C-alpha positions as CSV (number, residue, x, y, z in Angstrom):
1,M,53.6,-227.6,-99.6
2,E,53.2,-226.3,-103.0
3,I,55.6,-223.4,-102.5
4,L,57.7,-222.3,-105.4
5,G,61.4,-223.2,-104.7
6,G,64.2,-224.7,-106.7
7,G,67.6,-223.2,-107.4
8,A,66.5,-221.4,-110.7
9,T,63.6,-219.9,-109.1
10,H,65.5,-218.6,-106.3
11,A,68.3,-217.5,-108.5
12,A,65.9,-215.6,-110.8
13,M,64.4,-213.8,-107.8
14,G,67.8,-212.7,-106.7
15,M,68.2,-211.2,-110.4
16,R,64.6,-209.9,-110.5
17,V,64.9,-207.6,-107.6
18,W,67.7,-205.7,-109.3
19,N,66.4,-206.0,-113.0
20,D,63.2,-206.2,-115.0
21,H,64.1,-208.4,-117.8
22,I,64.8,-212.1,-116.3
23,G,63.7,-215.3,-118.1
24,I,64.0,-218.8,-116.9
25,V,64.7,-221.9,-118.9
26,A,63.6,-224.8,-117.0
27,A,61.3,-227.8,-117.3
28,V,57.9,-228.2,-115.6
29,G,55.2,-231.1,-115.5
30,Q,51.8,-231.0,-116.4
31,N,50.8,-231.1,-112.9
32,I,52.2,-227.9,-111.8
33,P,49.8,-226.1,-109.7
34,T,47.8,-223.3,-111.5
35,H,48.7,-220.7,-108.8
36,C,52.3,-221.6,-109.0
37,L,52.5,-220.9,-112.8
38,K,50.6,-217.7,-112.4
39,E,53.0,-216.4,-109.7
40,L,55.8,-217.1,-111.9
41,G,54.4,-215.2,-114.8
42,Q,53.9,-212.2,-112.5
43,F,57.9,-211.9,-112.1
44,F,59.5,-213.6,-115.1
45,D,59.5,-214.2,-118.8
46,L,58.3,-217.6,-119.1
47,R,59.0,-218.4,-122.7
48,G,61.9,-220.5,-121.8
49,L,59.6,-223.0,-119.8
50,Q,59.6,-226.4,-121.3
51,W,56.7,-228.5,-120.7
52,R,57.2,-232.1,-119.9
53,K,54.9,-235.1,-119.6
54,N,56.6,-235.9,-116.2
55,V,55.7,-234.5,-112.8
56,T,56.9,-231.2,-111.7
57,P,60.1,-231.9,-109.6
58,R,59.5,-231.6,-105.8
59,A,61.6,-231.9,-102.7
60,W,61.4,-231.5,-99.0
61,Q,63.9,-229.6,-97.2
62,V,64.5,-230.8,-93.6
63,Y,66.5,-228.6,-91.1
64,E,68.0,-229.4,-87.8
65,S,68.4,-226.9,-85.1
66,D,72.2,-227.2,-85.6
67,G,71.9,-226.0,-89.1
68,R,72.2,-229.4,-90.8
69,R,70.0,-229.9,-93.9
70,T,68.7,-233.1,-95.4
71,E,67.0,-232.9,-99.0
72,V,64.3,-235.5,-99.5
73,F,63.7,-235.7,-103.2
74,R,60.0,-236.6,-104.2
75,T,61.3,-236.7,-107.9
76,S,64.3,-239.4,-108.8
77,L,67.5,-238.0,-110.1
78,E,67.0,-240.0,-113.3
79,E,63.4,-238.3,-113.8
80,L,65.2,-234.9,-112.9
81,N,67.8,-235.3,-115.6
82,S,65.3,-236.5,-118.1
83,M,63.2,-233.4,-117.6
84,A,66.3,-231.0,-117.9
85,P,66.0,-228.4,-120.6
86,Q,68.5,-229.2,-123.6
87,P,70.6,-226.4,-125.4
88,D,68.5,-226.7,-128.6
89,E,65.4,-225.7,-126.7
90,L,67.1,-222.2,-125.7
91,P,64.3,-219.6,-127.2
92,T,65.7,-217.3,-129.8
93,M,64.7,-214.1,-127.9
94,Y,67.2,-215.3,-125.2
95,Q,70.2,-215.7,-127.4
96,S,71.8,-212.2,-126.7
97,V,71.4,-212.4,-122.8
98,R,74.1,-210.7,-120.9
99,G,74.2,-213.0,-118.1
100,V,73.4,-216.7,-117.1
101,H,73.0,-218.6,-114.0
102,L,73.7,-222.1,-115.1
103,Q,72.7,-225.1,-112.8
104,C,72.6,-228.5,-114.3
105,A,74.1,-231.9,-114.5
106,A,77.8,-232.1,-115.5
107,P,79.7,-232.8,-117.5
108,E,76.7,-233.1,-119.7
109,P,74.5,-231.3,-120.6
110,F,76.9,-228.7,-118.8
111,K,79.6,-228.7,-121.9
112,S,76.7,-228.5,-124.4
113,W,75.0,-225.7,-122.6
114,V,78.2,-223.6,-122.4
115,R,78.8,-224.1,-126.1
116,R,75.4,-223.0,-127.2
117,L,75.4,-219.9,-124.7
118,R,78.9,-218.9,-126.2
119,N,77.6,-219.2,-129.8
120,S,74.7,-216.9,-128.6
121,S,77.3,-214.3,-127.5
122,C,76.4,-214.6,-123.7
123,K,78.7,-212.3,-121.9
124,C,79.1,-213.9,-118.5
125,I,78.3,-217.5,-117.3
126,L,78.0,-218.3,-113.6
127,W,78.0,-222.0,-112.7
128,E,76.6,-223.1,-109.5
129,P,77.4,-226.9,-109.4
130,W,75.1,-229.6,-108.3
131,D,76.0,-230.9,-104.8
132,I,76.3,-234.2,-105.6
133,F,78.7,-233.6,-108.3
134,C,81.3,-231.8,-105.7
135,V,83.2,-235.0,-104.8
136,P,86.9,-235.6,-104.9
137,E,86.4,-238.3,-107.4
138,N,85.3,-235.5,-109.9
139,R,88.4,-233.3,-109.2
140,D,89.7,-233.7,-112.6
141,E,86.6,-233.2,-114.3
142,F,86.3,-229.9,-112.6
143,R,89.9,-228.9,-114.0
144,Q,88.5,-229.3,-117.7
145,L,85.1,-227.7,-116.9
146,L,86.0,-224.5,-114.8
147,P,88.0,-222.9,-117.7
148,L,84.7,-222.7,-119.8
149,V,82.9,-220.5,-117.5
150,D,83.6,-217.1,-116.1
151,I,82.2,-217.6,-112.4
152,F,82.3,-220.6,-110.4
153,S,80.2,-220.4,-107.2
154,P,80.1,-223.5,-104.8
155,N,79.3,-223.3,-100.9
156,L,82.0,-223.9,-98.4
157,L,80.9,-227.4,-97.8
158,E,81.0,-228.3,-101.6
159,A,84.4,-226.5,-101.9
160,Q,85.9,-228.1,-99.1
161,R,84.8,-231.8,-100.1
162,L,85.9,-231.1,-103.7
163,T,89.2,-229.9,-102.9
164,G,90.0,-231.6,-99.8
165,L,91.2,-228.6,-98.0
166,G,90.3,-227.4,-94.4
167,K,87.1,-225.9,-93.7
168,D,88.6,-223.0,-91.9
169,D,91.0,-221.9,-94.9
170,P,88.5,-220.7,-97.4
171,V,91.4,-218.6,-98.9
172,A,93.4,-221.6,-99.7
173,I,90.3,-223.2,-101.2
174,T,89.7,-220.3,-103.4
175,A,93.4,-220.2,-104.6
176,D,93.3,-224.0,-105.3
177,L,90.3,-223.3,-107.6
178,I,91.4,-220.4,-109.3
179,A,94.6,-222.3,-110.3
180,D,92.4,-224.5,-112.5
181,G,92.0,-221.6,-114.8
182,I,88.6,-219.9,-114.0
183,R,88.4,-216.3,-113.9
184,C,86.5,-215.7,-110.5
185,V,85.4,-218.1,-107.7
186,V,82.8,-217.0,-105.5
187,L,82.8,-219.0,-102.4
188,R,79.6,-218.9,-100.3
189,M,80.1,-219.5,-96.6
190,G,76.5,-218.8,-95.0
191,A,76.8,-216.6,-92.0
192,R,80.5,-216.3,-92.6
193,G,79.8,-214.3,-95.7
194,S,81.5,-214.9,-99.1
195,L,84.9,-214.9,-100.6
196,V,85.2,-213.6,-104.3
197,A,88.5,-214.7,-105.7
198,L,90.0,-213.5,-108.9
199,Q,92.4,-214.8,-111.4
200,D,94.8,-211.7,-110.8
201,G,95.3,-212.9,-107.3
202,V,93.1,-210.4,-105.7
203,Q,90.2,-211.6,-103.1
204,H,87.4,-209.7,-101.5
205,W,85.7,-210.9,-98.6
206,I,82.0,-209.7,-98.2
207,P,80.4,-210.2,-94.8
208,A,76.8,-211.7,-94.6
209,F,74.3,-208.9,-94.3
210,P,73.0,-209.3,-90.5
211,V,69.5,-210.8,-90.3
212,N,67.9,-211.1,-86.9
213,N,64.9,-213.1,-87.5
214,I,65.7,-215.8,-90.0
215,V,62.8,-217.7,-91.2
216,D,63.9,-220.1,-93.7
217,V,67.5,-220.5,-95.3
218,T,66.5,-222.4,-98.3
219,G,67.5,-220.9,-101.4
220,A,69.6,-218.0,-100.0
221,G,72.8,-219.3,-101.8
222,N,70.9,-219.4,-105.2
223,A,69.7,-215.8,-104.6
224,Y,73.1,-214.6,-103.7
225,C,74.4,-216.1,-107.2
226,G,71.6,-214.4,-108.9
227,G,72.3,-211.0,-107.2
228,F,75.8,-211.4,-107.9
229,L,75.5,-212.0,-111.5
230,V,73.2,-208.8,-112.1
231,G,75.4,-206.6,-109.7
232,L,78.4,-207.5,-111.8
233,D,76.7,-206.6,-114.9
234,E,75.6,-203.5,-113.6
235,S,78.8,-202.3,-112.0
236,G,81.4,-204.0,-113.6
237,D,83.1,-204.4,-110.1
238,Y,83.3,-207.8,-108.5
239,L,83.4,-206.4,-104.9
240,Q,80.1,-204.5,-105.7
241,A,78.7,-207.7,-107.1
242,G,79.2,-209.5,-103.8
243,L,77.5,-206.8,-102.0
244,Y,74.3,-207.3,-104.4
245,G,74.6,-211.2,-103.7
246,A,74.7,-210.6,-100.0
247,V,71.7,-208.5,-100.0
248,L,69.5,-210.8,-102.0
249,A,70.7,-213.8,-99.9
250,S,69.4,-211.8,-96.8
251,L,66.0,-211.1,-98.3
252,A,65.7,-214.8,-99.1
253,L,66.1,-215.4,-95.4
254,N,63.0,-213.4,-94.4
255,Q,60.4,-215.7,-95.6
256,F,59.5,-219.2,-97.0
257,G,59.4,-219.8,-100.9
258,A,61.4,-218.0,-103.6
259,L,58.9,-215.2,-104.3
260,Y,57.9,-212.4,-102.3
261,P,56.3,-208.7,-103.0
262,L,58.5,-207.1,-105.7
263,E,58.0,-203.3,-104.8
264,A,58.7,-203.8,-101.0
265,A,61.9,-205.9,-101.8
266,Q,63.2,-203.5,-104.1
267,Q,63.2,-200.7,-101.7
268,E,64.4,-202.8,-99.0
269,A,67.3,-204.1,-101.5
270,I,68.4,-200.5,-101.9
271,Y,68.5,-200.0,-98.1
272,R,70.4,-203.0,-97.4
273,L,72.9,-202.3,-100.1
274,E,73.7,-199.1,-98.8
275,Q,74.1,-200.5,-95.4
276,M,76.6,-203.3,-96.9
277,R,78.6,-200.6,-98.4
278,I,78.9,-198.8,-94.9
279,L,79.6,-202.1,-93.4
280,T,82.2,-203.1,-95.7
281,R,83.5,-199.4,-95.9
282,S,83.7,-200.2,-99.8
283,G,82.7,-198.0,-102.7
284,G,80.5,-195.2,-102.8
285,Q,80.6,-192.3,-100.5
286,P,80.8,-194.1,-97.3
287,N,84.6,-194.9,-98.0
288,P,86.3,-192.5,-100.4
289,R,89.7,-193.9,-99.7
290,R,89.4,-197.0,-101.7
291,S,88.8,-195.0,-105.0
292,V,91.7,-192.5,-103.9
293,F,94.2,-195.6,-103.7
294,D,92.9,-197.3,-106.7
295,R,93.6,-194.1,-108.6
296,L,97.1,-193.7,-107.1
297,A,98.0,-197.3,-107.7
298,A,99.6,-197.1,-111.2
299,S,102.1,-194.5,-110.3
300,W,102.5,-195.7,-106.5
301,D,105.9,-197.4,-107.1
302,S,107.2,-194.4,-108.9
303,R,107.0,-192.2,-105.9
304,P,110.4,-191.0,-104.3
305,A,111.5,-193.4,-101.5
306,P,112.5,-192.0,-98.1
307,L,116.1,-191.9,-97.4
308,G,117.7,-195.1,-95.8
309,L,114.3,-196.8,-96.7
310,E,116.0,-200.5,-96.8
311,E,117.9,-200.0,-93.5
312,K,114.5,-198.7,-91.9
313,L,112.6,-201.7,-93.5
314,E,115.2,-203.9,-92.0
315,C,115.1,-202.3,-88.5
316,I,110.9,-202.6,-88.4
317,L,111.4,-206.3,-89.3
318,L,114.0,-206.9,-86.6
319,A,111.6,-205.2,-84.0
320,S,109.1,-207.7,-85.0
321,D,111.2,-210.6,-83.7
322,M,109.7,-212.6,-86.7
323,S,110.5,-216.4,-87.1
324,P,110.2,-218.8,-89.9
325,D,106.8,-220.3,-90.7
326,M,104.8,-217.6,-89.1
327,T,101.4,-216.6,-90.3
328,I,101.9,-212.9,-91.2
329,L,99.6,-210.3,-92.0
330,D,100.8,-207.3,-94.0
331,L,98.0,-204.8,-93.6
332,G,97.8,-201.9,-96.1
333,S,100.1,-204.0,-98.1
334,G,99.6,-201.8,-101.2
335,T,101.9,-202.6,-104.0
336,G,103.8,-205.0,-101.8
337,L,106.9,-202.9,-100.3
338,L,107.3,-205.1,-97.2
339,I,106.8,-208.6,-99.1
340,P,110.5,-209.1,-100.4
341,N,111.8,-208.4,-96.9
342,L,109.1,-210.7,-95.2
343,L,110.0,-213.6,-97.8
344,Q,113.6,-213.5,-96.9
345,R,112.6,-214.6,-93.2
346,Q,110.8,-217.9,-94.6
347,P,107.2,-217.2,-93.2
348,G,104.5,-219.9,-93.5
349,Q,102.0,-217.6,-95.2
350,I,101.8,-213.9,-95.9
351,L,98.1,-212.5,-96.0
352,A,98.5,-209.2,-97.9
353,I,95.4,-207.2,-96.9
354,D,94.7,-203.9,-98.5
355,L,91.5,-201.9,-99.3
356,S,92.5,-201.1,-102.8
357,P,92.1,-203.9,-105.4
358,A,94.0,-201.9,-107.9
359,M,97.0,-202.0,-105.4
360,L,96.8,-205.7,-104.9
361,A,96.5,-206.5,-108.6
362,I,100.1,-204.9,-108.9
363,L,101.3,-206.8,-105.8
364,A,99.6,-210.1,-107.2
365,N,101.4,-209.6,-110.4
366,K,104.9,-209.1,-108.7
367,H,104.5,-212.1,-106.6
368,R,102.4,-214.5,-108.8
369,L,105.1,-217.3,-108.4
370,E,105.1,-216.9,-104.6
371,E,102.3,-219.4,-103.4
372,I,102.5,-218.2,-99.8
373,V,101.4,-214.7,-100.6
374,L,97.9,-214.4,-100.6
375,P,96.4,-210.9,-101.8
376,L,92.9,-210.2,-100.2
377,A,90.9,-206.9,-100.6
378,A,89.4,-205.9,-97.2
379,D,89.3,-203.2,-94.7
380,G,91.5,-203.7,-91.8
381,S,89.0,-202.6,-89.3
382,Q,86.9,-205.9,-90.3
383,L,89.4,-208.6,-91.1
384,P,88.1,-211.7,-93.3
385,L,90.2,-213.8,-90.7
386,I,89.4,-216.4,-88.0
387,D,90.0,-215.7,-84.6
388,K,93.8,-216.2,-83.3
389,S,95.0,-216.9,-86.5
390,V,98.0,-214.5,-87.2
391,D,101.3,-214.6,-85.4
392,I,102.4,-211.0,-86.5
393,I,100.5,-207.9,-87.9
394,F,102.6,-205.5,-89.7
395,C,100.8,-202.3,-90.2
396,H,103.2,-200.2,-92.4
397,A,102.3,-196.7,-93.6
398,V,98.8,-197.2,-93.2
399,F,97.6,-196.6,-89.7
400,P,96.5,-192.9,-90.0
401,H,94.1,-194.4,-92.7
402,F,91.7,-196.2,-90.2
403,P,89.2,-193.6,-89.1
404,E,88.3,-195.5,-86.0
405,P,91.6,-196.6,-84.5
406,R,90.4,-198.0,-81.3
407,S,87.9,-200.6,-82.9
408,T,90.7,-201.3,-85.4
409,L,93.0,-202.2,-82.6
410,R,90.4,-204.6,-81.1
411,E,90.1,-206.2,-84.5
412,F,93.6,-206.7,-84.5
413,K,93.6,-208.3,-81.3
414,R,90.9,-210.7,-82.2
415,V,93.0,-212.3,-85.2
416,L,96.3,-212.4,-83.1
417,R,97.3,-215.5,-81.4
418,P,98.3,-215.3,-77.9
419,G,101.9,-214.0,-77.9
420,G,101.2,-212.4,-81.1
421,R,102.7,-209.2,-82.1
422,L,101.7,-205.9,-83.7
423,V,104.1,-203.6,-85.6
424,I,102.7,-200.1,-86.4
425,S,105.6,-198.3,-88.6
426,H,106.5,-195.5,-91.1
427,A,109.9,-195.1,-92.7
428,A,109.5,-191.3,-92.1
429,S,109.1,-188.9,-89.2
430,R,105.4,-188.4,-87.8
431,E,105.7,-184.8,-88.9
432,Q,106.8,-185.8,-92.6
433,V,103.7,-188.1,-92.7
434,N,101.2,-185.8,-91.5
435,A,102.5,-183.0,-93.8
436,I,101.9,-185.2,-96.8
437,H,98.5,-186.0,-95.7
438,R,97.6,-182.5,-95.0
439,E,98.7,-181.5,-98.4
440,A,97.1,-184.3,-100.2
441,T,95.2,-183.7,-103.3
442,D,92.3,-185.6,-101.7
443,E,90.5,-183.7,-98.9
444,I,89.6,-187.2,-97.4
445,L,93.4,-187.8,-96.6
446,H,93.6,-184.5,-94.9
447,H,92.6,-185.8,-91.3
448,D,94.4,-189.1,-91.6
449,L,96.9,-188.0,-89.2
450,L,99.6,-190.2,-87.2
451,P,99.4,-189.6,-83.5
452,P,102.5,-189.2,-81.3
453,A,103.9,-192.7,-80.3
454,S,103.3,-191.9,-76.7
455,Q,99.5,-191.4,-77.3
456,L,99.5,-194.4,-79.5
457,A,101.2,-196.4,-76.8
458,S,98.6,-195.3,-74.1
459,M,95.7,-196.3,-76.5
460,L,97.3,-199.8,-76.9
461,N,97.9,-200.3,-73.1
462,E,94.1,-199.1,-72.6
463,E,93.3,-201.8,-75.3
464,N,95.1,-204.4,-73.1
465,Y,98.3,-204.8,-75.3
466,S,101.9,-204.7,-73.7
467,V,103.9,-202.0,-75.6
468,T,107.3,-203.1,-76.0
469,K,108.8,-200.1,-78.3
470,A,107.8,-196.6,-79.1
471,V,110.1,-194.7,-81.6
472,D,109.0,-191.4,-82.7
473,N,112.0,-189.4,-84.2
474,S,113.1,-187.5,-87.1
475,E,113.9,-190.6,-89.1
476,I,111.3,-193.3,-88.2
477,Y,107.9,-194.1,-86.4
478,L,107.9,-197.6,-84.8
479,V,105.6,-198.9,-82.3
480,T,105.5,-202.6,-81.3
481,A,103.1,-204.2,-79.0
482,T,102.2,-208.0,-78.0
483,I,99.0,-209.6,-76.6
484,S,99.2,-211.8,-73.7
485,E,97.8,-215.4,-73.1
486,G,94.1,-214.9,-72.6
487,S,93.9,-211.3,-73.8
488,A,92.6,-212.1,-77.4
489,H,88.6,-212.3,-77.5
490,R,86.0,-213.6,-79.7
491,H,84.4,-210.8,-82.1
């Protein structure tokens, strides 16, 4: 009892760990405990607090062992709404803020707040909706409100309820919301991590930071939003912003209440951010390949094509035994070389996954009218897909770039359905591929070498695949394999 909480406080703490200049615009009642007010003042600028004659809003959080949560409000919704700060109460010193986490009733005062913030030159507005507003009856209202802000961040349950789409299809959920005209959707999925979807069609999956001893899950989503907002402001990169958010969500899980010792939290946040970068193999030193391919993206399609490319691509697709309506994973999709050939075979869905967001932005622009093509930025060694969800994995012109091939093959097996097929290919000889990599300008590529097909086939057999083809000649490299019933495993 009497522990500071609330979405604003948790989100503000998510910002405060990364930034010293955080203010809160919120209402408090005359009966707020003195120690709570003193604690707030130690962390935040409180010139935005609005004093009301009502009692300070309070709620109890009840959690079941299966994760279900019941929120018992000790303040009525009417009282809560009547206390909410209004746009004309925005302090003058906050009018040049770089980012705002907005959490209020909609459509009003939401619309008025957005107008006020835009008039105050706010650069970025992240909207975290109230749970009670995320219902199908308000879908048309959301279509009008979403284009007004920069980032929309519901949790998975809220987004599922709002869109009516399946719980196990977060990619489709974010695509549905992006279609409403918002620049970025950040879907928070608890232990499953988060999915950051952008208007250019690129999506980033960010795993949750592993926390062994969870004390309390209250406010973790709010803290994620605060961390994401500051991360985006500091880095300008949506993937990095997601890592910032994931780190702050993990810190929120370690104690009761929104506030915790700042110096220790900042040191731990820096450590966890580096661990997240290693875990996701993104950004910074742990994975130079992403920056390499981002830089190459603009000129990628102007490279000379291998001789007989179209015939070779057809040979590769024939070897896959692909049928209509299948779910296809085009891994290392790049700018989309395989996509036109895949579309001709009428798949149910093409998941175009690549490490490089710059490559995927080009792909997304080429195929923006193809609803079944879903670009997703992620590392192939840790796929943002549920178990047994893919019929065929095409791994074309990318396999040498996985530094841990065995663990990557296990990850492929996890997402393949029983009877699913893996196709690893290059439209050039192994000697040509390895020569290109050894002579590459970027040293990180010098060791990204393609093994002999016989060696890869042995590796696949050891990982319980059944190899069906192994071609390694002067024209093409092609290895295909299947997984049998019961060989896929949970990861």
